[in-house]
N, C-alpha and C positions, 0 to 999 in steps of 0.2 A: 508435622511441620508444613507450612504453606510454601508451595513452590515459588521461586523467585521469578518465574517466567509464565506469561499467559499461555495456557494450552490452546486458546483460540486464535491468537494472532502472532504469538512468538515474542511479544515485546516484554521487556522487564517490568514487573510490578513497581508501582511508585506509591509511596504514602501509606495511610492505614486503611484505605477503602477496601471493602470486601470485594470489589469488582474491579476488573481491569479498566484503567482510565482511558485506554486507547480504543477498545472494541466493546467494553460493557460486560464481558464475560466474568462470571464468578471466579474468584481464586480457588484453585484446586489444591488438595492435600498432596504434598510430595511424598512419594514412596521411597525414593532413593536416599541413601545417606550421604552420597556425593553431591557436589553442586549441580543443580538441574540444568540440563542443556536447553536451549531455546528449541521450541517445537515448530517445525516449518509447517504451516497450515496447508490445507488442500489447494492445488494450483489453479485457483480461479484467477486468470491472469489478465490484467489490463494491457492495452496496447501501447507499444512504444511510439506510436505515430501521433496520437492525439490526446487531449485532455483526459486524464484518468484520475480516480479520486477515491478517497475513503473517508469515513466518518471517525472522528475521535470524540466519542461521547464525553461529556463532562463527568466529574465524579458523581456516580449515581446516588441519588438519595432515594430513587425508585428505579427499578429496571423494568421496562416493558418487555412484553413478548416482541420478538424481533430484535431486541438489543444484543442478544447473544451472537447474532450473525450480522450485525450492523456493517462490519467490514469485510463480510465473507465474500463479497463481490470482487474485492481486490486482494483477499487473503492476506492482509497485512496493512500497513499504513504508508501513504506516499509522501514524497517530498519533491521539490522542484530544484533542479541542479543539473548535474551530469552524471548519469550512471544508471544501472539497472540492478536492483536488489533482488537476486534470485533466491537467496537463502530464505527471504520472507515471501517468496513467490510474487514479487511485485515488479511490474513494469509500468512506467508511467511516461507521460509526455505532455506536450502543449504547454499552455501558460497558467494552468491553475491546478491546484491540488489541495486536499485537506490532509494535514499532516500531524504527526504526534509521536511515532515510535522510531527506534533505530531502523532506518530505511535508507532510501536514496531516491533518485528521481529521474528527471527528464533525460530521454535520449532521442536522437533522431531516428527517422524511419530507417529500418534496415532491409537490405535487398536480400531476398530469400534464396535458398538453394532450390532451383527450379527443376532440376533433373535428378535421377537416381543418385544419391549420394554415396560416397566411399568413406571408409573410416580413416581418419588422418592420425589420431593418436588417442591414447587412453592414459589417464592419471588415476592412481588409486590412493586412498587414505592409508596412513599408517595404522596398523592394529585394527583394520577394518572399522574405523570410526565412520561417522556420517559426514558427508561432504555437501556444502552449499556454495554458491558462486555469486559474487558481485562483479559486475563488468560494465566497462564504458570504452567502447572502440577496441583497441588492443590491449587495454589495461584489464586483464583478467585476474581476480583475486579469489582464492578459495579458503573457506573456513573449514579446517579438518578438526571436527569435534571428537576428541578422544575421551577416554574414561576419566582421566584425572586432570586434563587440561585441553586447551585448544591451540592450534597452530593457525596463523594467518599466513597464507603462502601466495606469492605472486607467480603466475605461470607465464612463460614467453609463448609466442604463436605456435611453437611446435610441442607445447605441453610440458617443457622442462621447468623445473622449479628455479626460480631466479633468486628468491630469498624467503626466509621464514622469520616470523616474529611470534614469540610466544607470551608477550605481555598482553596482547589483544584477545579477548574472549569471544568477540563477535564483530563482524565487519558490517558497519552501518552503510556506508556509501563510498564511492570512489569518483575522482574528478580527474579524467585523463589530461585536460588542458592545464590544470593547475598542478598536476603530478602529485596528487595527494590520495591517501587511503584513510578513511576514518573509522576508528574501532572503538568498541566499548572496552574498558579496561577492568571492570569488576562484574562478578556474577551477581552480587548483592549491592543495590544502591547505585549512585551515579558514578560516573567516570568515563571521560572521553579523551582520545588522544588522536593527533593527526600524524601519520607516517609519511615518509618521503617514498614515493611510489617507485623510485629507482633503487633504493637501498633498503628499505623496510625500517630505517631508523626513525625514532620519534623526532618530530619537528617541535610540537608543542602538546601540552596536555591540560586538562581541566578536570579536577577531582569532584567539582560540584555539579556538573551538568551531564545531561545525555544528548546524544546527537539526534537531530530531527532532520535536517536537510542541507544539501549543498546549494549555495546561491552563486551568482556571478562573482568574478574577481577574487576568487579564493574565500569568499565569505561563507560563514556557516550559521545556519539556524540551530540553536541549542535550547534545551529545556531544564528547568529546576523545579523540584517539588519538595517543600519541607514536609516532614512526616506528620506534623500536627496541623497541616493547612488543607483546605478544600480547593485552593486556588494556586495554580503554578505561576512560574515566570518564564517567559520565553525571551531569548536574547539573540542579537545578531552579533556574531564575532567576526573579527577581521582576519586576514591571512596568517596573522601571528598568534591568534587565539585570544587577542584582547577584546573585551566588550566595547561595542559601539553604542548600543542602546538596548533597553529592555522594557518589557510591559507585562502585566498580569495576564493570565489566560486560563481558561478551563478547557476550551477546544480551539484549535488554531489551524489556518489554512493559508495558502498563498494564491495570489492572482497576479500574474505578471510580476511587476516590480513592487507589489504590496503584500503586507502580512494582514491576514483577516483573523481576528481573535474574538472569541465569545467568552465573557465572563458571567458571573451570576448577577451582574448589574446591567450590562450593556454589550452591543457589538461595536467594535472599534476596528478601523482599518488604517494602516500606517504604511508610509513609504519605507521600503526595505533599506535604502541607502542612508537616509537621515533619521528615520523614526518619527518624522513629522506626521501628524494626524491628517489623513486625507478626508475622512468623514467618519462620523459616529452616529449611531441610532439607538434610541430608546425603543426597544421592541414591543413594549407593552405586554410582554409575557412574563409569567412567574418563573424566572430563571433560576431562582434559589431553591425553592421547595418542590419543584417538579423536574422530571428528567428532561434535559435539554440536549440537542445535537445540532451540529453544523455541517453543511455541505456547500463546498465552494467549487464553482465551474467557471469556465471562461466568460460566460454571459449571464451568470446567475449566482447569487449567494442566497441560501435558504437557512433560516433558523427555525427549529421546532421546539416546542415546550408544551407539555400536556398533549392535547389532541389537536393543537393548532400549528400550522406552518406559515411562515411569512417569507415572501420573496423580495429581494432587493437587487437594484441595478449595481453591479460591482464597481462601475466607474463613478457614478454620482452619489450613490447611497439612497437614491429614491425608492420608496416602498412601492413595489409593483403590484402586489396582491397579498391577501390574508385569507387563508382557507382553513376550515374545520374539516378534518379527515373523517370524522363520524365513527371512529374505531372504538371510542369509549375508554381509551387508556392512552398512556404516554406513547407517542410515536417516535420513530427514528428515521431521519431522512438520509439518503445515500445518494452520491452524485453518479450519474451514469453517461455523461457526455457534455459537450461544450455549453448546451443549454438545457440538459436534461437531469432531473433529480427524481428519485422514486422512494416510496415507502409502501409498506404492506401490512396487512392484517392476516395472521395465521388462521383465523376462523376458530372453530371449536377446538379446545386445547387437547382433545383426545382423538378426534376424528379428522381434524383439520378441514372439515367442511365449512362452506361459506367464507373461505378466505378471499382476500381482495388485494390486488396491487394497484397503486395509484401513481400514475406518471405526472409529474409537474414540470412546467416549462416557463418561459418568460411571461406567457399570458395567464398562467395559473394552471388549473387542472387540465391536462391534455387528454387523459383517458382513464377510465377505471376498468379493470379486467378482473374476472374471477381468477382466483388462485387455484390451480390443480388441486383437487380434494385431497390426493395422497401426498402433497408436498407440504412440509411445515414451513418452509422458508422460500425466500425469493432473493436472488443476488445476480449481479451482472456488472458489466463495465462498458464503457464507450470507446470507440476507436474511429479514426478518420483515414480513408483511402480515396486518393484522387479527388479530394475536396469534398467528398461526401461523408456524412456522419452515420455511424452504425452503433447499434447496442446489441451486446451478447448477452442473453439470458442464460447463465451457467447452469441453473438447475433444470430449466427446460430443454437445454441443448439447441437453442434456436438463435439465429442472428437476424435482427430486425434492421430496416432501413430507418431513416429520420422520420418517416411517416408511420413508424412502428408496424410496418408491413413485413412478414417473414420473408427472408431472401435465401436462407440456407439453414441446414441442420447439422448437428454434430453429436458424436456420442461420448467423446472423452473431453479432456481439457484442451483448450485452443490458445495459441499465441499468434496474434495478427502480425503481419509484415507489410511491406509496402504494396503488395499486389494480391495477397491472399492470407492463409493462415496455416500454421502447423497444428497438427492434432496428434495428441498422445493418448493412446487407448490400448488396454490389454497388451502391454509390452511392445506396441507397434508405433512408429513415428511415421506420419504421412504429412504430405503437403497438398492443400486444396486451393482452388480459386474461390472468389468470394460467392460464386453461385453454387459452391459445394462440389465442383468437379475435382476429382482426385487426380493429381499430376504424378504422383508417385507414393509408394509406401515401402517401408523396410522394418523388419523385426529388429529391435534394438535391445529387448530385455525379455525376462519371462513373462507369461501372460498375467501373472499377478503382481508385476512390478510397479512400483510407484515411481514414475518418471517426472522429472522437472526439465523443461525445455527452455534453453537460453539462446534467443536469436542474436546472431551477429552478422555483420555484412558479408554475404557469400559463404557463410558457414553457420552451423548450429551446434550447440553443446547440449548434451543430454546427461543429466545427473541421475544416477540410479544407485541409491544406497551410498556405499562407500566409493564409488567410481564415477568419473566424469569422462565422457568420450566426445571427441570432436568429429563432425561429419562435414565434408565439403564436396 
């Protein structure tokens, strides 16, 4: 039996494609006889402070080397709205993102815990299930994944359960300002419901769509894929769940108040409120018979098909450049900052020698760098602190400034804040300034623990298997 959830990005599989339509990973055979639980990918975490992005490859007719980790830099798929999806290991922000899976989106910069923290409370899963968190401000929602069902639970600031809902199987996003929690209602196939954040009661539901993102004014971006189709439909729903407008898509992103959609025919950009076309472009690429991908940033929209990438001005739709990557196979573009996109060639399929990373900007190719010979992949994310843009290369463990000059190194997974970043490594949580200076460190788990870090203003949550602990 094929698993209903992608082992690469945790998104539910859609349609008949043999590959995940969100990250390009091949579908895996499920070993369990019970419904498969979504798998949280490794926490390569984008910042809450600035544009963070992911690629949603179109339904692959061919899958290039690199496609299997196209979204690894954000370990999931992002959306723009209000919230932080921790279950998918996704933090995003700014005005642009490429979206596609149950996820969530934008939150403001959080103030870190700058001195040695103390434990405030611990919550533990029933039956020692797995716990994941979706949060926006004081609205903290936990998905308690048990053997035969899931509980969606809201926690108050002291860690006490406010309510539980057993109709939702996965929390896609939360919106504190609108008082909504968005959940998937089916393990297999589509199903979306909006819950009242105060009571956990269902406000509206849609049996035909999947959650993509929260938008302003209670609006929601949702998707639909027919089983026999290679093209999906993305729609904007109002606060009551009614459709405002819809359009076809293979890959979709957002840029401010606009939705950016790539189909097998063209690139189309529409206003999120009205659905009116802002601009469209005939890319001149073979979007049907070759693998295509889309990266949306604040200052740049990039489409790739085959070995070619094309950059556009997101405001006007003007073509800025057209570049052949020289890899000799279909490339995948991934966004890494307000005006930064990257792609890479793994090199030799066995030794990974002669690999290369290409950074793209508004002017085209910014830099080509050799890929470390013992690394098969490259991933990263962008963030902004004090008006400066940075890029964290998660496989290298290096933070670069906007000139792509190294400024800090790290050993584990990092989560940026307003003034520095948290790092989780070998069961230890620490806080560092941007130059790498360690401000404090605390052992919060066993050396082999898989830790997820959720930054909130003045406190930080750490998910470790079945438990979630707050430090402040």
